[in-house]
Structure formats: C-alpha cells, structure tokens
Biotite code that builds the C-alpha atoms (Angstrom):
import biotite.structure as struc

atoms = struc.array([
    struc.Atom([2.093, -8.748, 4.386], chain_id="A", res_id=1, res_name="MET", atom_name="CA", element="C"),
    struc.Atom([4.093, -8.952, 7.537], chain_id="A", res_id=2, res_name="MET", atom_name="CA", element="C"),
    struc.Atom([7.316, -7.596, 6.008], chain_id="A", res_id=3, res_name="ASN", atom_name="CA", element="C"),
    struc.Atom([5.764, -4.783, 3.989], chain_id="A", res_id=4, res_name="SER", atom_name="CA", element="C"),
    struc.Atom([7.180, -1.294, 4.299], chain_id="A", res_id=5, res_name="LYS", atom_name="CA", element="C"),
    struc.Atom([5.163, 1.761, 5.231], chain_id="A", res_id=6, res_name="THR", atom_name="CA", element="C"),
    struc.Atom([5.538, 5.285, 3.851], chain_id="A", res_id=7, res_name="ALA", atom_name="CA", element="C"),
    struc.Atom([3.890, 8.585, 4.714], chain_id="A", res_id=8, res_name="ILE", atom_name="CA", element="C"),
    struc.Atom([4.011, 11.076, 1.832], chain_id="A", res_id=9, res_name="ILE", atom_name="CA", element="C"),
    struc.Atom([3.172, 14.744, 2.338], chain_id="A", res_id=10, res_name="THR", atom_name="CA", element="C"),
    struc.Atom([1.901, 16.557, -0.728], chain_id="A", res_id=11, res_name="GLY", atom_name="CA", element="C"),
    struc.Atom([0.967, 13.178, -2.160], chain_id="A", res_id=12, res_name="GLY", atom_name="CA", element="C"),
    struc.Atom([-1.854, 14.425, -4.379], chain_id="A", res_id=13, res_name="THR", atom_name="CA", element="C"),
    struc.Atom([0.195, 16.377, -6.938], chain_id="A", res_id=14, res_name="ALA", atom_name="CA", element="C"),
    struc.Atom([3.618, 16.810, -8.502], chain_id="A", res_id=15, res_name="GLY", atom_name="CA", element="C"),
    struc.Atom([6.601, 14.990, -7.059], chain_id="A", res_id=16, res_name="VAL", atom_name="CA", element="C"),
    struc.Atom([4.618, 13.784, -4.040], chain_id="A", res_id=17, res_name="GLY", atom_name="CA", element="C"),
    struc.Atom([2.091, 12.056, -6.286], chain_id="A", res_id=18, res_name="LEU", atom_name="CA", element="C"),
    struc.Atom([4.865, 10.475, -8.344], chain_id="A", res_id=19, res_name="SER", atom_name="CA", element="C"),
    struc.Atom([6.478, 9.111, -5.192], chain_id="A", res_id=20, res_name="ILE", atom_name="CA", element="C"),
    struc.Atom([3.119, 7.872, -3.906], chain_id="A", res_id=21, res_name="THR", atom_name="CA", element="C"),
    struc.Atom([2.434, 5.953, -7.117], chain_id="A", res_id=22, res_name="LYS", atom_name="CA", element="C"),
    struc.Atom([5.977, 4.544, -7.338], chain_id="A", res_id=23, res_name="ALA", atom_name="CA", element="C"),
    struc.Atom([5.916, 3.248, -3.771], chain_id="A", res_id=24, res_name="LEU", atom_name="CA", element="C"),
    struc.Atom([2.429, 1.821, -4.236], chain_id="A", res_id=25, res_name="ALA", atom_name="CA", element="C"),
    struc.Atom([3.702, -0.133, -7.238], chain_id="A", res_id=26, res_name="GLN", atom_name="CA", element="C"),
    struc.Atom([6.463, -1.526, -5.011], chain_id="A", res_id=27, res_name="LYS", atom_name="CA", element="C"),
    struc.Atom([3.792, -2.811, -2.575], chain_id="A", res_id=28, res_name="ASN", atom_name="CA", element="C"),
    struc.Atom([4.422, -0.314, 0.199], chain_id="A", res_id=29, res_name="TYR", atom_name="CA", element="C"),
    struc.Atom([1.584, 0.597, 2.514], chain_id="A", res_id=30, res_name="SER", atom_name="CA", element="C"),
    struc.Atom([1.345, 4.234, 1.443], chain_id="A", res_id=31, res_name="VAL", atom_name="CA", element="C"),
    struc.Atom([-0.385, 6.950, 3.426], chain_id="A", res_id=32, res_name="TYR", atom_name="CA", element="C"),
    struc.Atom([-0.456, 10.070, 1.301], chain_id="A", res_id=33, res_name="PHE", atom_name="CA", element="C"),
    struc.Atom([-1.400, 13.411, 2.777], chain_id="A", res_id=34, res_name="ILE", atom_name="CA", element="C"),
    struc.Atom([-3.201, 16.266, 1.071], chain_id="A", res_id=35, res_name="GLY", atom_name="CA", element="C"),
    struc.Atom([-5.568, 19.100, 1.836], chain_id="A", res_id=36, res_name="SER", atom_name="CA", element="C"),
    struc.Atom([-8.020, 18.497, -1.037], chain_id="A", res_id=37, res_name="ASN", atom_name="CA", element="C"),
    struc.Atom([-10.283, 15.650, 0.060], chain_id="A", res_id=38, res_name="ALA", atom_name="CA", element="C"),
    struc.Atom([-12.022, 15.301, -3.315], chain_id="A", res_id=39, res_name="THR", atom_name="CA", element="C"),
    struc.Atom([-8.785, 14.916, -5.270], chain_id="A", res_id=40, res_name="VAL", atom_name="CA", element="C"),
    struc.Atom([-7.252, 12.704, -2.583], chain_id="A", res_id=41, res_name="GLY", atom_name="CA", element="C"),
    struc.Atom([-10.128, 10.231, -2.514], chain_id="A", res_id=42, res_name="LYS", atom_name="CA", element="C"),
    struc.Atom([-10.158, 10.042, -6.330], chain_id="A", res_id=43, res_name="GLN", atom_name="CA", element="C"),
    struc.Atom([-6.423, 9.311, -6.363], chain_id="A", res_id=44, res_name="LEU", atom_name="CA", element="C"),
    struc.Atom([-6.837, 6.716, -3.620], chain_id="A", res_id=45, res_name="GLU", atom_name="CA", element="C"),
    struc.Atom([-9.416, 4.897, -5.746], chain_id="A", res_id=46, res_name="GLN", atom_name="CA", element="C"),
    struc.Atom([-7.191, 5.151, -8.832], chain_id="A", res_id=47, res_name="GLU", atom_name="CA", element="C"),
    struc.Atom([-4.133, 3.756, -7.051], chain_id="A", res_id=48, res_name="ILE", atom_name="CA", element="C"),
    struc.Atom([-6.097, 1.022, -5.319], chain_id="A", res_id=49, res_name="ARG", atom_name="CA", element="C"),
    struc.Atom([-7.714, 0.141, -8.640], chain_id="A", res_id=50, res_name="GLY", atom_name="CA", element="C"),
    struc.Atom([-4.221, -0.371, -10.038], chain_id="A", res_id=51, res_name="GLY", atom_name="CA", element="C"),
    struc.Atom([-3.693, -3.289, -7.692], chain_id="A", res_id=52, res_name="GLY", atom_name="CA", element="C"),
    struc.Atom([-2.308, -1.804, -4.467], chain_id="A", res_id=53, res_name="ASN", atom_name="CA", element="C"),
    struc.Atom([-4.986, -2.151, -1.823], chain_id="A", res_id=54, res_name="LYS", atom_name="CA", element="C"),
    struc.Atom([-2.662, -0.546, 0.740], chain_id="A", res_id=55, res_name="ASN", atom_name="CA", element="C"),
    struc.Atom([-2.823, 3.063, -0.473], chain_id="A", res_id=56, res_name="ALA", atom_name="CA", element="C"),
    struc.Atom([-4.661, 5.435, 1.839], chain_id="A", res_id=57, res_name="TYR", atom_name="CA", element="C"),
    struc.Atom([-5.430, 9.123, 1.487], chain_id="A", res_id=58, res_name="PHE", atom_name="CA", element="C"),
    struc.Atom([-5.154, 11.218, 4.657], chain_id="A", res_id=59, res_name="VAL", atom_name="CA", element="C"),
    struc.Atom([-6.986, 14.541, 4.611], chain_id="A", res_id=60, res_name="HIS", atom_name="CA", element="C"),
    struc.Atom([-4.767, 16.830, 6.644], chain_id="A", res_id=61, res_name="LEU", atom_name="CA", element="C"),
    struc.Atom([-3.897, 20.528, 6.638], chain_id="A", res_id=62, res_name="ASP", atom_name="CA", element="C"),
    struc.Atom([-0.190, 20.665, 7.467], chain_id="A", res_id=63, res_name="LEU", atom_name="CA", element="C"),
    struc.Atom([-0.505, 24.305, 8.539], chain_id="A", res_id=64, res_name="SER", atom_name="CA", element="C"),
    struc.Atom([-2.673, 23.154, 11.475], chain_id="A", res_id=65, res_name="ASP", atom_name="CA", element="C"),
    struc.Atom([-0.045, 22.005, 13.971], chain_id="A", res_id=66, res_name="LEU", atom_name="CA", element="C"),
    struc.Atom([-2.613, 20.540, 16.361], chain_id="A", res_id=67, res_name="LYS", atom_name="CA", element="C"),
    struc.Atom([-4.090, 18.414, 13.573], chain_id="A", res_id=68, res_name="ALA", atom_name="CA", element="C"),
    struc.Atom([-0.609, 17.247, 12.547], chain_id="A", res_id=69, res_name="VAL", atom_name="CA", element="C"),
    struc.Atom([0.261, 16.269, 16.114], chain_id="A", res_id=70, res_name="LEU", atom_name="CA", element="C"),
    struc.Atom([-3.053, 14.419, 16.483], chain_id="A", res_id=71, res_name="ASN", atom_name="CA", element="C"),
    struc.Atom([-2.420, 12.553, 13.227], chain_id="A", res_id=72, res_name="PHE", atom_name="CA", element="C"),
    struc.Atom([1.103, 11.601, 14.341], chain_id="A", res_id=73, res_name="ALA", atom_name="CA", element="C"),
    struc.Atom([-0.084, 10.404, 17.747], chain_id="A", res_id=74, res_name="ASP", atom_name="CA", element="C"),
    struc.Atom([-2.908, 8.352, 16.225], chain_id="A", res_id=75, res_name="ASP", atom_name="CA", element="C"),
    struc.Atom([-0.633, 6.859, 13.582], chain_id="A", res_id=76, res_name="PHE", atom_name="CA", element="C"),
    struc.Atom([2.020, 5.781, 16.079], chain_id="A", res_id=77, res_name="VAL", atom_name="CA", element="C"),
    struc.Atom([-0.602, 4.205, 18.335], chain_id="A", res_id=78, res_name="GLN", atom_name="CA", element="C"),
    struc.Atom([-2.321, 2.369, 15.481], chain_id="A", res_id=79, res_name="GLN", atom_name="CA", element="C"),
    struc.Atom([0.672, 1.054, 13.528], chain_id="A", res_id=80, res_name="TYR", atom_name="CA", element="C"),
    struc.Atom([3.718, -0.744, 14.827], chain_id="A", res_id=81, res_name="GLU", atom_name="CA", element="C"),
    struc.Atom([6.025, 0.961, 12.291], chain_id="A", res_id=82, res_name="ARG", atom_name="CA", element="C"),
])
C-alpha cells in the first residue's frame, strides 16, 4: 500500500501499548511495536498477523539502552521513507 501509515509503538506488548498496537493494525497501519520480551513480542506478532494485518512487526529493543535506541532510530530512518 503506497498510502499506508506507519506507527512505532513503545511498550506495545502489554497494556495500553498493546491496545494501541492492535487498534492501529486493524486500521491497516504498518505497525512496529517495541518491547523487551522477545518471546511475548514474537507471539503477539504472529497473533496480530494471523488476524489479517501482515504489516505488524515486533522490534526487540531495550529502551534503557540509549545506544541501541539510537541504532534502531538510525536504521529505521534509513530503511523507511516515513
């Protein structure tokens, strides 16, 4: 989809973050949801993608690691136009 919207959700594996992730996925956003628990994140990615949105992606990232956050941001900006 050329006109699809993209969202990055921190804390996307639980609580409000998960609710937002699922809601945006249902609205056909390309959703990148961040969490520190890789097992839970990958399970949720499969669940959301199984619900019809093939553009939901889990990102394993520890937000307390500033270097990792900066690397993620740099890579994301280089890889995606928006």
